[in-house]
Backbone atoms as SQL, in Angstrom:
CREATE TABLE atoms (id INTEGER PRIMARY KEY, chain TEXT, resi INTEGER, resn TEXT, atom TEXT, x REAL, y REAL, z REAL);
INSERT INTO atoms VALUES
  (1, 'A', 1, 'MET', 'N', -125.573, 83.139, -152.131),
  (2, 'A', 1, 'MET', 'CA', -125.862, 84.477, -151.654),
  (3, 'A', 1, 'MET', 'C', -127.159, 84.524, -150.852),
  (4, 'A', 2, 'ARG', 'N', -128.147, 83.767, -151.308),
  (5, 'A', 2, 'ARG', 'CA', -129.424, 83.742, -150.610),
  (6, 'A', 2, 'ARG', 'C', -129.279, 83.133, -149.212),
  (7, 'A', 3, 'LYS', 'N', -128.458, 82.081, -149.089),
  (8, 'A', 3, 'LYS', 'CA', -128.231, 81.453, -147.782),
  (9, 'A', 3, 'LYS', 'C', -127.539, 82.431, -146.824),
  (10, 'A', 4, 'LEU', 'N', -126.591, 83.162, -147.363),
  (11, 'A', 4, 'LEU', 'CA', -125.881, 84.145, -146.543),
  (12, 'A', 4, 'LEU', 'C', -126.845, 85.230, -146.054),
  (13, 'A', 5, 'MET', 'N', -127.695, 85.701, -146.932),
  (14, 'A', 5, 'MET', 'CA', -128.672, 86.734, -146.559),
  (15, 'A', 5, 'MET', 'C', -129.645, 86.207, -145.503),
  (16, 'A', 6, 'THR', 'N', -130.111, 84.976, -145.667),
  (17, 'A', 6, 'THR', 'CA', -131.018, 84.361, -144.689),
  (18, 'A', 6, 'THR', 'C', -130.321, 84.206, -143.342),
  (19, 'A', 7, 'PHE', 'N', -129.067, 83.776, -143.376),
  (20, 'A', 7, 'PHE', 'CA', -128.300, 83.613, -142.142),
  (21, 'A', 7, 'PHE', 'C', -128.134, 84.958, -141.424),
  (22, 'A', 8, 'LEU', 'N', -127.792, 86.001, -142.152),
  (23, 'A', 8, 'LEU', 'CA', -127.607, 87.318, -141.544),
  (24, 'A', 8, 'LEU', 'C', -128.913, 87.863, -140.958),
  (25, 'A', 9, 'LEU', 'N', -130.022, 87.663, -141.650),
  (26, 'A', 9, 'LEU', 'CA', -131.313, 88.103, -141.122),
  (27, 'A', 9, 'LEU', 'C', -131.680, 87.335, -139.855),
  (28, 'A', 10, 'ALA', 'N', -131.423, 86.034, -139.846),
  (29, 'A', 10, 'ALA', 'CA', -131.705, 85.221, -138.662),
  (30, 'A', 10, 'ALA', 'C', -130.829, 85.671, -137.491),
  (31, 'A', 11, 'LEU', 'N', -129.578, 85.961, -137.755),
  (32, 'A', 11, 'LEU', 'CA', -128.667, 86.437, -136.721),
  (33, 'A', 11, 'LEU', 'C', -129.125, 87.786, -136.166),
  (34, 'A', 12, 'LEU', 'N', -129.517, 88.670, -137.052),
  (35, 'A', 12, 'LEU', 'CA', -130.022, 89.977, -136.628),
  (36, 'A', 12, 'LEU', 'C', -131.276, 89.822, -135.765),
  (37, 'A', 13, 'PHE', 'N', -132.173, 88.959, -136.156),
  (38, 'A', 13, 'PHE', 'CA', -133.395, 88.706, -135.392),
  (39, 'A', 13, 'PHE', 'C', -133.062, 88.190, -133.997),
  (40, 'A', 14, 'MET', 'N', -132.100, 87.273, -133.893),
  (41, 'A', 14, 'MET', 'CA', -131.716, 86.720, -132.584),
  (42, 'A', 14, 'MET', 'C', -131.101, 87.813, -131.708),
  (43, 'A', 15, 'LEU', 'N', -130.278, 88.675, -132.300),
  (44, 'A', 15, 'LEU', 'CA', -129.679, 89.761, -131.520),
  (45, 'A', 15, 'LEU', 'C', -130.734, 90.722, -130.981),
  (46, 'A', 16, 'VAL', 'N', -131.730, 91.018, -131.801),
  (47, 'A', 16, 'VAL', 'CA', -132.811, 91.902, -131.359),
  (48, 'A', 16, 'VAL', 'C', -133.580, 91.260, -130.215),
  (49, 'A', 17, 'LEU', 'N', -133.862, 89.987, -130.314),
  (50, 'A', 17, 'LEU', 'CA', -134.578, 89.293, -129.237),
  (51, 'A', 17, 'LEU', 'C', -133.791, 89.293, -127.939),
  (52, 'A', 18, 'VAL', 'N', -132.507, 89.021, -128.019),
  (53, 'A', 18, 'VAL', 'CA', -131.672, 89.004, -126.824),
  (54, 'A', 18, 'VAL', 'C', -131.596, 90.399, -126.210),
  (55, 'A', 19, 'ALA', 'N', -131.436, 91.421, -127.029),
  (56, 'A', 19, 'ALA', 'CA', -131.340, 92.792, -126.522),
  (57, 'A', 19, 'ALA', 'C', -132.637, 93.233, -125.859),
  (58, 'A', 20, 'CYS', 'N', -133.773, 92.854, -126.409),
  (59, 'A', 20, 'CYS', 'CA', -135.064, 93.259, -125.854),
  (60, 'A', 20, 'CYS', 'C', -135.437, 92.474, -124.610),
  (61, 'A', 21, 'ASN', 'N', -134.783, 91.371, -124.373),
  (62, 'A', 21, 'ASN', 'CA', -135.114, 90.525, -123.232),
  (63, 'A', 21, 'ASN', 'C', -134.414, 90.962, -121.959),
  (64, 'A', 22, 'GLY', 'N', -133.442, 91.890, -122.050),
  (65, 'A', 22, 'GLY', 'CA', -132.719, 92.343, -120.869),
  (66, 'A', 22, 'GLY', 'C', -133.646, 93.051, -119.903),
  (67, 'A', 23, 'GLU', 'N', -133.383, 92.900, -118.606),
  (68, 'A', 23, 'GLU', 'CA', -134.232, 93.507, -117.588),
  (69, 'A', 23, 'GLU', 'C', -133.384, 94.355, -116.675),
  (70, 'A', 24, 'ASP', 'N', -133.773, 95.611, -116.469),
  (71, 'A', 24, 'ASP', 'CA', -133.069, 96.519, -115.588),
  (72, 'A', 24, 'ASP', 'C', -133.621, 96.361, -114.182),
  (73, 'A', 25, 'THR', 'N', -132.801, 95.820, -113.277),
  (74, 'A', 25, 'THR', 'CA', -133.267, 95.601, -111.912),
  (75, 'A', 25, 'THR', 'C', -132.780, 96.678, -110.956),
  (76, 'A', 26, 'SER', 'N', -132.074, 97.686, -111.451),
  (77, 'A', 26, 'SER', 'CA', -131.574, 98.739, -110.578),
  (78, 'A', 26, 'SER', 'C', -132.713, 99.656, -110.150),
  (79, 'A', 27, 'VAL', 'N', -132.503, 100.334, -109.017),
  (80, 'A', 27, 'VAL', 'CA', -133.485, 101.298, -108.543),
  (81, 'A', 27, 'VAL', 'C', -133.512, 102.481, -109.489),
  (82, 'A', 28, 'ASN', 'N', -132.360, 102.933, -109.904),
  (83, 'A', 28, 'ASN', 'CA', -132.269, 104.057, -110.837),
  (84, 'A', 28, 'ASN', 'C', -130.943, 103.948, -111.552),
  (85, 'A', 29, 'ASN', 'N', -130.973, 103.912, -112.868),
  (86, 'A', 29, 'ASN', 'CA', -129.746, 103.788, -113.638),
  (87, 'A', 29, 'ASN', 'C', -129.092, 105.133, -113.915),
  (88, 'A', 30, 'GLY', 'N', -129.624, 106.206, -113.365),
  (89, 'A', 30, 'GLY', 'CA', -129.010, 107.520, -113.496),
  (90, 'A', 30, 'GLY', 'C', -129.423, 108.302, -114.718),
  (91, 'A', 31, 'THR', 'N', -130.134, 107.707, -115.654),
  (92, 'A', 31, 'THR', 'CA', -130.538, 108.430, -116.847),
  (93, 'A', 31, 'THR', 'C', -131.903, 109.059, -116.699),
  (94, 'A', 32, 'ASP', 'N', -132.682, 108.636, -115.750),
  (95, 'A', 32, 'ASP', 'CA', -134.040, 109.133, -115.569),
  (96, 'A', 32, 'ASP', 'C', -134.208, 109.533, -114.110),
  (97, 'A', 33, 'PRO', 'N', -134.567, 110.777, -113.828),
  (98, 'A', 33, 'PRO', 'CA', -134.700, 111.178, -112.433),
  (99, 'A', 33, 'PRO', 'C', -135.810, 110.453, -111.697),
  (100, 'A', 34, 'LEU', 'N', -136.770, 109.898, -112.393),
  (101, 'A', 34, 'LEU', 'CA', -137.859, 109.214, -111.723),
  (102, 'A', 34, 'LEU', 'C', -138.297, 107.981, -112.512),
  (103, 'A', 35, 'PRO', 'N', -137.476, 106.908, -112.527),
  (104, 'A', 35, 'PRO', 'CA', -137.887, 105.722, -113.258),
  (105, 'A', 35, 'PRO', 'C', -139.019, 104.998, -112.554),
  (106, 'A', 36, 'GLN', 'N', -139.076, 105.095, -111.240),
  (107, 'A', 36, 'GLN', 'CA', -140.164, 104.497, -110.491),
  (108, 'A', 36, 'GLN', 'C', -141.155, 105.602, -110.143),
  (109, 'A', 37, 'THR', 'N', -142.412, 105.375, -110.435),
  (110, 'A', 37, 'THR', 'CA', -143.423, 106.353, -110.065),
  (111, 'A', 37, 'THR', 'C', -144.467, 105.678, -109.213),
  (112, 'A', 38, 'GLN', 'N', -145.248, 106.493, -108.529),
  (113, 'A', 38, 'GLN', 'CA', -146.292, 105.932, -107.688),
  (114, 'A', 38, 'GLN', 'C', -147.308, 105.166, -108.519),
  (115, 'A', 39, 'GLU', 'N', -147.414, 105.488, -109.805),
  (116, 'A', 39, 'GLU', 'CA', -148.366, 104.797, -110.666),
  (117, 'A', 39, 'GLU', 'C', -147.884, 103.412, -111.073),
  (118, 'A', 40, 'ASN', 'N', -146.568, 103.217, -111.210),
  (119, 'A', 40, 'ASN', 'CA', -146.088, 101.937, -111.720),
  (120, 'A', 40, 'ASN', 'C', -145.384, 101.062, -110.681),
  (121, 'A', 41, 'VAL', 'N', -145.396, 101.447, -109.422),
  (122, 'A', 41, 'VAL', 'CA', -144.792, 100.634, -108.372),
  (123, 'A', 41, 'VAL', 'C', -145.883, 100.210, -107.395),
  (124, 'A', 42, 'PRO', 'N', -146.126, 98.900, -107.279),
  (125, 'A', 42, 'PRO', 'CA', -147.144, 98.450, -106.307),
  (126, 'A', 42, 'PRO', 'C', -146.756, 98.896, -104.894),
  (127, 'A', 43, 'ASN', 'N', -147.739, 99.298, -104.117),
  (128, 'A', 43, 'ASN', 'CA', -147.530, 99.732, -102.725),
  (129, 'A', 43, 'ASN', 'C', -146.548, 100.900, -102.613),
  (130, 'A', 44, 'ALA', 'N', -146.525, 101.760, -103.612),
  (131, 'A', 44, 'ALA', 'CA', -145.600, 102.896, -103.611),
  (132, 'A', 44, 'ALA', 'C', -145.934, 103.854, -102.475),
  (133, 'A', 45, 'LEU', 'N', -144.899, 104.386, -101.878),
  (134, 'A', 45, 'LEU', 'CA', -145.037, 105.411, -100.846),
  (135, 'A', 45, 'LEU', 'C', -144.740, 106.769, -101.469),
  (136, 'A', 46, 'LEU', 'N', -145.063, 107.815, -100.759),
  (137, 'A', 46, 'LEU', 'CA', -144.689, 109.153, -101.175),
  (138, 'A', 46, 'LEU', 'C', -143.162, 109.239, -101.155),
  (139, 'A', 47, 'PRO', 'N', -142.536, 109.859, -102.160),
  (140, 'A', 47, 'PRO', 'CA', -141.085, 110.022, -102.107),
  (141, 'A', 47, 'PRO', 'C', -140.684, 110.713, -100.810),
  (142, 'A', 48, 'GLN', 'N', -139.646, 110.173, -100.163),
  (143, 'A', 48, 'GLN', 'CA', -139.232, 110.688, -98.867),
  (144, 'A', 48, 'GLN', 'C', -137.736, 110.478, -98.654),
  (145, 'A', 49, 'ILE', 'N', -137.196, 111.274, -97.732),
  (146, 'A', 49, 'ILE', 'CA', -135.778, 111.199, -97.389),
  (147, 'A', 49, 'ILE', 'C', -135.638, 111.402, -95.885),
  (148, 'A', 50, 'MET', 'N', -134.729, 110.642, -95.262),
  (149, 'A', 50, 'MET', 'CA', -134.462, 110.826, -93.839),
  (150, 'A', 50, 'MET', 'C', -133.189, 111.648, -93.691),
  (151, 'A', 51, 'ILE', 'N', -133.318, 112.761, -92.950),
  (152, 'A', 51, 'ILE', 'CA', -132.190, 113.651, -92.688),
  (153, 'A', 51, 'ILE', 'C', -132.151, 113.931, -91.199),
  (154, 'A', 52, 'ASP', 'N', -131.025, 113.670, -90.568),
  (155, 'A', 52, 'ASP', 'CA', -130.833, 113.903, -89.130),
  (156, 'A', 52, 'ASP', 'C', -131.938, 113.276, -88.293),
  (157, 'A', 53, 'GLY', 'N', -132.351, 112.062, -88.644),
  (158, 'A', 53, 'GLY', 'CA', -133.349, 111.327, -87.865),
  (159, 'A', 53, 'GLY', 'C', -134.783, 111.753, -88.096),
  (160, 'A', 54, 'THR', 'N', -135.014, 112.678, -89.020),
  (161, 'A', 54, 'THR', 'CA', -136.363, 113.166, -89.318),
  (162, 'A', 54, 'THR', 'C', -136.721, 112.812, -90.757),
  (163, 'A', 55, 'MET', 'N', -137.967, 112.366, -90.960),
  (164, 'A', 55, 'MET', 'CA', -138.431, 112.028, -92.296),
  (165, 'A', 55, 'MET', 'C', -139.009, 113.268, -92.965),
  (166, 'A', 56, 'TYR', 'N', -138.616, 113.496, -94.201),
  (167, 'A', 56, 'TYR', 'CA', -139.118, 114.604, -95.012),
  (168, 'A', 56, 'TYR', 'C', -139.796, 114.021, -96.243),
  (169, 'A', 57, 'TYR', 'N', -140.969, 114.576, -96.583),
  (170, 'A', 57, 'TYR', 'CA', -141.810, 114.051, -97.653),
  (171, 'A', 57, 'TYR', 'C', -141.917, 115.067, -98.788),
  (172, 'A', 58, 'LEU', 'N', -141.998, 114.571, -100.019),
  (173, 'A', 58, 'LEU', 'CA', -142.206, 115.438, -101.169),
  (174, 'A', 58, 'LEU', 'C', -143.488, 116.219, -100.964),
  (175, 'A', 59, 'ASN', 'N', -143.440, 117.545, -101.112),
  (176, 'A', 59, 'ASN', 'CA', -144.622, 118.353, -100.805),
  (177, 'A', 59, 'ASN', 'C', -145.593, 118.476, -101.977),
  (178, 'A', 60, 'GLY', 'N', -145.260, 117.950, -103.135),
  (179, 'A', 60, 'GLY', 'CA', -146.194, 117.954, -104.253),
  (180, 'A', 60, 'GLY', 'C', -146.120, 119.162, -105.153),
  (181, 'A', 61, 'GLU', 'N', -145.314, 120.158, -104.799),
  (182, 'A', 61, 'GLU', 'CA', -145.145, 121.316, -105.674),
  (183, 'A', 61, 'GLU', 'C', -144.282, 120.928, -106.859),
  (184, 'A', 62, 'SER', 'N', -144.378, 121.697, -107.917),
  (185, 'A', 62, 'SER', 'CA', -143.580, 121.433, -109.116),
  (186, 'A', 62, 'SER', 'C', -142.099, 121.597, -108.805),
  (187, 'A', 63, 'PRO', 'N', -141.254, 120.766, -109.429),
  (188, 'A', 63, 'PRO', 'CA', -139.803, 120.947, -109.278),
  (189, 'A', 63, 'PRO', 'C', -139.396, 122.336, -109.742),
  (190, 'A', 64, 'PHE', 'N', -138.310, 122.866, -109.217),
  (191, 'A', 64, 'PHE', 'CA', -137.897, 124.231, -109.520),
  (192, 'A', 64, 'PHE', 'C', -136.395, 124.295, -109.730),
  (193, 'A', 65, 'ASP', 'N', -135.952, 125.401, -110.309),
  (194, 'A', 65, 'ASP', 'CA', -134.532, 125.671, -110.514),
  (195, 'A', 65, 'ASP', 'C', -134.074, 126.687, -109.481),
  (196, 'A', 66, 'ILE', 'N', -132.928, 126.442, -108.876),
  (197, 'A', 66, 'ILE', 'CA', -132.282, 127.417, -108.010),
  (198, 'A', 66, 'ILE', 'C', -130.783, 127.333, -108.251),
  (199, 'A', 67, 'GLU', 'N', -130.119, 128.443, -108.054),
  (200, 'A', 67, 'GLU', 'CA', -128.659, 128.474, -108.164),
  (201, 'A', 67, 'GLU', 'C', -128.086, 128.113, -106.799),
  (202, 'A', 68, 'VAL', 'N', -127.325, 127.042, -106.748),
  (203, 'A', 68, 'VAL', 'CA', -126.743, 126.597, -105.484),
  (204, 'A', 68, 'VAL', 'C', -125.266, 126.302, -105.693),
  (205, 'A', 69, 'ASN', 'N', -124.443, 126.861, -104.833),
  (206, 'A', 69, 'ASN', 'CA', -123.023, 126.569, -104.834),
  (207, 'A', 69, 'ASN', 'C', -122.816, 125.242, -104.115),
  (208, 'A', 70, 'GLU', 'N', -121.950, 124.412, -104.639),
  (209, 'A', 70, 'GLU', 'CA', -121.703, 123.098, -104.029),
  (210, 'A', 70, 'GLU', 'C', -121.284, 123.221, -102.564),
  (211, 'A', 71, 'ASN', 'N', -120.640, 124.310, -102.188),
  (212, 'A', 71, 'ASN', 'CA', -120.234, 124.520, -100.797),
  (213, 'A', 71, 'ASN', 'C', -121.434, 124.699, -99.871),
  (214, 'A', 72, 'ASP', 'N', -122.598, 125.031, -100.443),
  (215, 'A', 72, 'ASP', 'CA', -123.801, 125.247, -99.646),
  (216, 'A', 72, 'ASP', 'C', -124.617, 123.978, -99.432),
  (217, 'A', 73, 'TYR', 'N', -124.214, 122.859, -100.032),
  (218, 'A', 73, 'TYR', 'CA', -124.956, 121.608, -99.850),
  (219, 'A', 73, 'TYR', 'C', -124.965, 121.225, -98.377),
  (220, 'A', 74, 'SER', 'N', -126.120, 120.795, -97.900),
  (221, 'A', 74, 'SER', 'CA', -126.235, 120.307, -96.523),
  (222, 'A', 74, 'SER', 'C', -125.803, 118.849, -96.428),
  (223, 'A', 75, 'GLY', 'N', -125.922, 118.125, -97.532),
  (224, 'A', 75, 'GLY', 'CA', -125.541, 116.718, -97.568),
  (225, 'A', 75, 'GLY', 'C', -125.909, 116.116, -98.903),
  (226, 'A', 76, 'ARG', 'N', -125.788, 114.787, -98.979),
  (227, 'A', 76, 'ARG', 'CA', -126.104, 114.053, -100.199),
  (228, 'A', 76, 'ARG', 'C', -126.834, 112.764, -99.845),
  (229, 'A', 77, 'ILE', 'N', -127.619, 112.267, -100.802),
  (230, 'A', 77, 'ILE', 'CA', -128.258, 110.964, -100.633),
  (231, 'A', 77, 'ILE', 'C', -127.149, 109.916, -100.676),
  (232, 'A', 78, 'LEU', 'N', -127.052, 109.116, -99.614),
  (233, 'A', 78, 'LEU', 'CA', -126.004, 108.103, -99.550),
  (234, 'A', 78, 'LEU', 'C', -126.487, 106.726, -99.975),
  (235, 'A', 79, 'SER', 'N', -127.789, 106.473, -99.829),
  (236, 'A', 79, 'SER', 'CA', -128.328, 105.187, -100.275),
  (237, 'A', 79, 'SER', 'C', -129.790, 105.372, -100.659),
  (238, 'A', 80, 'VAL', 'N', -130.262, 104.468, -101.524),
  (239, 'A', 80, 'VAL', 'CA', -131.622, 104.548, -102.047),
  (240, 'A', 80, 'VAL', 'C', -132.298, 103.199, -101.861),
  (241, 'A', 81, 'VAL', 'N', -133.521, 103.228, -101.319),
  (242, 'A', 81, 'VAL', 'CA', -134.351, 102.029, -101.203),
  (243, 'A', 81, 'VAL', 'C', -135.471, 102.136, -102.236),
  (244, 'A', 82, 'PRO', 'N', -136.147, 101.038, -102.538),
  (245, 'A', 82, 'PRO', 'CA', -137.258, 101.113, -103.496),
  (246, 'A', 82, 'PRO', 'C', -138.358, 102.070, -103.027),
  (247, 'A', 83, 'LEU', 'N', -139.125, 102.579, -103.969),
  (248, 'A', 83, 'LEU', 'CA', -140.210, 103.514, -103.677),
  (249, 'A', 83, 'LEU', 'C', -141.276, 102.891, -102.786),
  (250, 'A', 84, 'SER', 'N', -141.326, 101.587, -102.724),
  (251, 'A', 84, 'SER', 'CA', -142.305, 100.899, -101.876),
  (252, 'A', 84, 'SER', 'C', -141.826, 100.741, -100.438),
  (253, 'A', 85, 'GLU', 'N', -140.611, 101.216, -100.140),
  (254, 'A', 85, 'GLU', 'CA', -140.056, 101.109, -98.787),
  (255, 'A', 85, 'GLU', 'C', -139.796, 102.491, -98.205),
  (256, 'A', 86, 'GLN', 'N', -139.794, 102.560, -96.875),
  (257, 'A', 86, 'GLN', 'CA', -139.508, 103.817, -96.189),
  (258, 'A', 86, 'GLN', 'C', -138.030, 103.829, -95.791),
  (259, 'A', 87, 'PRO', 'N', -137.348, 104.942, -96.019),
  (260, 'A', 87, 'PRO', 'CA', -135.946, 105.044, -95.574),
  (261, 'A', 87, 'PRO', 'C', -135.851, 104.854, -94.065),
  (262, 'A', 88, 'ILE', 'N', -134.781, 104.200, -93.614),
  (263, 'A', 88, 'ILE', 'CA', -134.597, 103.957, -92.175),
  (264, 'A', 88, 'ILE', 'C', -133.262, 104.477, -91.663),
  (265, 'A', 89, 'GLU', 'N', -132.447, 105.034, -92.560),
  (266, 'A', 89, 'GLU', 'CA', -131.140, 105.561, -92.176),
  (267, 'A', 89, 'GLU', 'C', -131.025, 107.012, -92.610),
  (268, 'A', 90, 'ASN', 'N', -130.195, 107.773, -91.924),
  (269, 'A', 90, 'ASN', 'CA', -129.933, 109.151, -92.345),
  (270, 'A', 90, 'ASN', 'C', -129.344, 109.183, -93.747),
  (271, 'A', 91, 'ASN', 'N', -129.731, 110.200, -94.509),
  (272, 'A', 91, 'ASN', 'CA', -129.270, 110.401, -95.889),
  (273, 'A', 91, 'ASN', 'C', -129.695, 109.269, -96.815),
  (274, 'A', 92, 'GLN', 'N', -130.786, 108.607, -96.470),
  (275, 'A', 92, 'GLN', 'CA', -131.342, 107.542, -97.305),
  (276, 'A', 92, 'GLN', 'C', -132.681, 108.029, -97.855),
  (277, 'A', 93, 'ALA', 'N', -132.947, 107.705, -99.125),
  (278, 'A', 93, 'ALA', 'CA', -134.179, 108.132, -99.783),
  (279, 'A', 93, 'ALA', 'C', -134.808, 106.937, -100.489),
  (280, 'A', 94, 'ASN', 'N', -136.078, 107.095, -100.850),
  (281, 'A', 94, 'ASN', 'CA', -136.743, 106.054, -101.639),
  (282, 'A', 94, 'ASN', 'C', -137.014, 106.563, -103.063),
  (283, 'A', 95, 'PHE', 'N', -136.158, 107.433, -103.551),
  (284, 'A', 95, 'PHE', 'CA', -136.257, 108.007, -104.893),
  (285, 'A', 95, 'PHE', 'C', -134.857, 108.438, -105.298),
  (286, 'A', 96, 'GLY', 'N', -134.707, 108.821, -106.561),
  (287, 'A', 96, 'GLY', 'CA', -133.459, 109.420, -107.022),
  (288, 'A', 96, 'GLY', 'C', -132.291, 108.454, -107.073),
  (289, 'A', 97, 'THR', 'N', -131.097, 109.032, -107.018),
  (290, 'A', 97, 'THR', 'CA', -129.874, 108.243, -107.095),
  (291, 'A', 97, 'THR', 'C', -128.910, 108.656, -105.992),
  (292, 'A', 98, 'GLU', 'N', -128.036, 107.749, -105.642),
  (293, 'A', 98, 'GLU', 'CA', -127.010, 108.063, -104.657),
  (294, 'A', 98, 'GLU', 'C', -126.174, 109.237, -105.156),
  (295, 'A', 99, 'GLY', 'N', -125.802, 110.108, -104.238),
  (296, 'A', 99, 'GLY', 'CA', -124.968, 111.255, -104.583),
  (297, 'A', 99, 'GLY', 'C', -125.728, 112.532, -104.868),
  (298, 'A', 100, 'GLU', 'N', -127.055, 112.455, -105.031),
  (299, 'A', 100, 'GLU', 'CA', -127.832, 113.677, -105.279),
  (300, 'A', 100, 'GLU', 'C', -127.754, 114.566, -104.037),
  (301, 'A', 101, 'PRO', 'N', -127.492, 115.873, -104.202),
  (302, 'A', 101, 'PRO', 'CA', -127.348, 116.766, -103.053),
  (303, 'A', 101, 'PRO', 'C', -128.683, 117.279, -102.537),
  (304, 'A', 102, 'TYR', 'N', -128.649, 117.760, -101.292),
  (305, 'A', 102, 'TYR', 'CA', -129.795, 118.463, -100.732),
  (306, 'A', 102, 'TYR', 'C', -129.297, 119.651, -99.928),
  (307, 'A', 103, 'ILE', 'N', -130.181, 120.654, -99.790),
  (308, 'A', 103, 'ILE', 'CA', -129.854, 121.861, -99.038),
  (309, 'A', 103, 'ILE', 'C', -131.025, 122.213, -98.131),
  (310, 'A', 104, 'LYS', 'N', -130.729, 122.893, -97.033),
  (311, 'A', 104, 'LYS', 'CA', -131.784, 123.452, -96.190),
  (312, 'A', 104, 'LYS', 'C', -132.465, 124.527, -97.010),
  (313, 'A', 105, 'TYR', 'N', -133.804, 124.467, -97.089),
  (314, 'A', 105, 'TYR', 'CA', -134.517, 125.404, -97.956),
  (315, 'A', 105, 'TYR', 'C', -135.897, 125.670, -97.387),
  (316, 'A', 106, 'GLU', 'N', -136.225, 126.928, -97.204),
  (317, 'A', 106, 'GLU', 'CA', -137.515, 127.340, -96.650),
  (318, 'A', 106, 'GLU', 'C', -137.817, 126.532, -95.387),
  (319, 'A', 107, 'ASN', 'N', -138.956, 125.824, -95.366),
  (320, 'A', 107, 'ASN', 'CA', -139.341, 125.089, -94.152),
  (321, 'A', 107, 'ASN', 'C', -139.049, 123.589, -94.280),
  (322, 'A', 108, 'GLY', 'N', -138.036, 123.242, -95.059),
  (323, 'A', 108, 'GLY', 'CA', -137.667, 121.836, -95.233),
  (324, 'A', 108, 'GLY', 'C', -136.315, 121.728, -95.901),
  (325, 'A', 109, 'PHE', 'N', -136.214, 120.783, -96.834),
  (326, 'A', 109, 'PHE', 'CA', -134.993, 120.597, -97.609),
  (327, 'A', 109, 'PHE', 'C', -135.347, 120.518, -99.086),
  (328, 'A', 110, 'ALA', 'N', -134.522, 121.131, -99.906),
  (329, 'A', 110, 'ALA', 'CA', -134.642, 120.986, -101.358),
  (330, 'A', 110, 'ALA', 'C', -133.655, 119.903, -101.759),
  (331, 'A', 111, 'VAL', 'N', -134.137, 118.924, -102.511),
  (332, 'A', 111, 'VAL', 'CA', -133.304, 117.816, -102.955),
  (333, 'A', 111, 'VAL', 'C', -133.186, 117.888, -104.467),
  (334, 'A', 112, 'LYS', 'N', -131.961, 117.810, -104.970),
  (335, 'A', 112, 'LYS', 'CA', -131.768, 117.798, -106.416),
  (336, 'A', 112, 'LYS', 'C', -132.184, 116.428, -106.926),
  (337, 'A', 113, 'TRP', 'N', -133.125, 116.453, -107.858),
  (338, 'A', 113, 'TRP', 'CA', -133.712, 115.218, -108.375),
  (339, 'A', 113, 'TRP', 'C', -133.642, 115.299, -109.881),
  (340, 'A', 114, 'GLY', 'N', -132.626, 114.689, -110.457),
  (341, 'A', 114, 'GLY', 'CA', -132.366, 114.881, -111.879),
  (342, 'A', 114, 'GLY', 'C', -131.717, 116.233, -112.061),
  (343, 'A', 115, 'ASP', 'N', -132.312, 117.091, -112.880),
  (344, 'A', 115, 'ASP', 'CA', -131.748, 118.425, -113.096),
  (345, 'A', 115, 'ASP', 'C', -132.550, 119.527, -112.419),
  (346, 'A', 116, 'LYS', 'N', -133.536, 119.160, -111.589),
  (347, 'A', 116, 'LYS', 'CA', -134.373, 120.132, -110.870),
  (348, 'A', 116, 'LYS', 'C', -134.275, 119.882, -109.370),
  (349, 'A', 117, 'TRP', 'N', -134.783, 120.817, -108.599),
  (350, 'A', 117, 'TRP', 'CA', -134.843, 120.699, -107.152),
  (351, 'A', 117, 'TRP', 'C', -136.301, 120.509, -106.741),
  (352, 'A', 118, 'SER', 'N', -136.540, 119.679, -105.736),
  (353, 'A', 118, 'SER', 'CA', -137.885, 119.439, -105.215),
  (354, 'A', 118, 'SER', 'C', -137.869, 119.670, -103.712),
  (355, 'A', 119, 'LEU', 'N', -138.960, 120.258, -103.201),
  (356, 'A', 119, 'LEU', 'CA', -139.051, 120.578, -101.782),
  (357, 'A', 119, 'LEU', 'C', -139.617, 119.400, -101.000),
  (358, 'A', 120, 'PHE', 'N', -138.950, 119.057, -99.907),
  (359, 'A', 120, 'PHE', 'CA', -139.380, 118.002, -98.993),
  (360, 'A', 120, 'PHE', 'C', -139.583, 118.627, -97.625),
  (361, 'A', 121, 'VAL', 'N', -140.706, 118.298, -96.995),
  (362, 'A', 121, 'VAL', 'CA', -141.064, 118.881, -95.702),
  (363, 'A', 121, 'VAL', 'C', -141.456, 117.774, -94.729),
  (364, 'A', 122, 'THR', 'N', -141.525, 118.131, -93.445),
  (365, 'A', 122, 'THR', 'CA', -141.942, 117.158, -92.442),
  (366, 'A', 122, 'THR', 'C', -143.440, 116.875, -92.565),
  (367, 'A', 123, 'GLU', 'N', -143.872, 115.793, -91.941),
  (368, 'A', 123, 'GLU', 'CA', -145.266, 115.371, -92.052),
  (369, 'A', 123, 'GLU', 'C', -146.227, 116.424, -91.534),
  (370, 'A', 124, 'ASP', 'N', -145.899, 117.088, -90.425),
  (371, 'A', 124, 'ASP', 'CA', -146.815, 118.084, -89.881),
  (372, 'A', 124, 'ASP', 'C', -146.999, 119.265, -90.834),
  (373, 'A', 125, 'ILE', 'N', -145.960, 119.667, -91.523),
  (374, 'A', 125, 'ILE', 'CA', -146.076, 120.757, -92.515),
  (375, 'A', 125, 'ILE', 'C', -146.856, 120.255, -93.729),
  (376, 'A', 126, 'LEU', 'N', -146.588, 119.038, -94.141),
  (377, 'A', 126, 'LEU', 'CA', -147.275, 118.466, -95.301),
  (378, 'A', 126, 'LEU', 'C', -148.779, 118.419, -95.055),
  (379, 'A', 127, 'ILE', 'N', -149.196, 118.028, -93.872),
  (380, 'A', 127, 'ILE', 'CA', -150.620, 117.915, -93.534),
  (381, 'A', 127, 'ILE', 'C', -151.261, 119.303, -93.463),
  (382, 'A', 128, 'SER', 'N', -150.517, 120.294, -92.977),
  (383, 'A', 128, 'SER', 'CA', -151.095, 121.635, -92.831),
  (384, 'A', 128, 'SER', 'C', -151.174, 122.399, -94.143),
  (385, 'A', 129, 'GLU', 'N', -150.496, 121.922, -95.181),
  (386, 'A', 129, 'GLU', 'CA', -150.516, 122.654, -96.468),
  (387, 'A', 129, 'GLU', 'C', -151.778, 122.432, -97.220);
């Protein structure tokens, strides 16, 4: 009985080690709206998205809730690059996950990021704020 107990404990220990050794290399696994932050990514850029050939930057205001009908979406994020890179294609962002919607909002675009919306504006508006 003692050998069996020792064997089971050793097996459990090995399973814990193997499970803890796994590494998530994805940009975003969909469970966290912001797994990469400017604090934990070397050479991180401001979160940004390219829409219709124009770059829009996170304006720094707190995320907000708005009621939006899916028919009102202007588009969706089609691809995501790391936070340390700048998007180079339309509907590409360096934050969030593929499929997140965005809408024309105020003087920029509101992008759904997790369960909240965040305002993104052009560089000239960002500098003037």
